[in-house]
Steps between C-alpha positions, in 0.01 A plus 500: 500500500843364405718793386705264280188416299426869449855577385487210256165617366633852439813370328301280262270793429792734430691260275202329336682171536532221756847425364624860529351529848681183612829642370455826689386331819772231483253212534382229262216554257302228677537693828359812334209301354425343838500837675262652245275194522486532880409867467230427243358221718488737797325776304278263304578678173753450218752783506679426171409378156775256399612458140812418301565874482515529879261600778255788487308639795129423504245761608519354852879510482503867406260576784709304749828662388446828685404315819809280475721806466332666798537192721869464418561870560328489840700190597831659399418824679419309817812283471728799445341712772531224758867462406584871549778516762453691825573870457367514143146597399478422129641255251607534136627232265711610201608281210740565214693325229864432585623775268288761678610448859845668480484881487117497493325242718749522786488878487121481519525297820747754645268790414193328643680425825591867530152622412294238688699352790192311625478304173596132496645418155532166324687457170444241225684422177382330184414524134186691392272191503589416859480861617163546329362189667615629839331834431172336401507275808578793732838360602656819357375858487728638228734351241778657294539337160584557135207335324185514715221250450189677627222308669173622655571700814844621384617831352836582340698824493825560311757630747819530295623426150795269544775520238683187388854582386780291354796455734818291495739382770811614311625853442439693177242259354359534148203346321735228375450256789716220352282222637475647851142627479236344728136534398275589794133435424304810603171394340337487155538868405869503586559170319332632183681836500832330575462252212412775253763758591787298647511188281877475547437423868201271447686168508701533817462134596407598855163633613413588860143558618630625834433873482750720683646194671694455175719791614680266742577267211624780275714672765691182583569404139619669183140558392254767388121529529202734511425587864297767686683833525368553853622160614850510351592854603692370801702269272579792269607716793728221625652441155370143483281570196542737207242656269523412133512823292231543233301200624124575492298504821169322557222668707343249741221633728472397864150468642352502848197272521267565792205334662217747449366435851819613673434722803482862379746643754748219437464539123572872520810442712617229262451725196696781667787264581496359146521849353816570700681173428397481134638851452835388639502185287417700188782743584742205512383389157521853359858532624595181317330616180681833521829315531410282199410806292827665595709211360283440191528656158301825468434468875167331434363160600267327256205289614501130422176434317436860396510399132210262545328731754546858371299647788767387752739779596 
């Protein structure tokens, strides 16, 4: 069985669209259609019902889905095990969004190497859609991300609550940004809360969907932006960035998404390592929040979006 056909089948099933699947797989729509047709010809059954609304799995397609996932998982396990270098017994593939590698993902690798020296580790980077696809296909065992997209065979656990804080690259900043504010797109909830509570910063003329990578832009220019407290602590300590007093914070959970068939012993070791490194990352964020409270009026930090979500504290 051609693994490429199976991966294409699963992507169409997950997205419900040949067009969306072609975008995610970086191939043409006709290539996706041809692959599905080849698979259907081989099985002798239609796997999707096509319509203008998209593609929906047939009864045969739903039945075949679990077998497709199993075949891909077995293939990936075999491929990874064969590739384990001499001197190592096990293999683990970790993925994370760019923003989550510094002071979290890299620390996780360090901790795992201390705890399990016989473990061969591979690291991946990507946005949630790419990481999720790798998890489903068995290319990855665990992914760190902000907005998980759960699929069959995956489980998610919140590991820390990230805090987005407003920082500027000049000393003694205030909420009057004088055209120097850069809007970093942290997702729908942040966008909505930001528009409602910080309308004076809504039309910055510059929007970056780059996550924490935007810190490099801000640091090297007279700019300000909302960035993760954990990530920018080093910049604060070096005097390259400065907290903006009285600016509200925005809670932004970080999730670990696992394959539910991960080896029990490996999963336990991974959870133990995550507990250690997430505690350190949360401590970094707490230190930044304490510093922000210290320079703010009444020594309190409001939550961006709390007015529209009263249960948020």
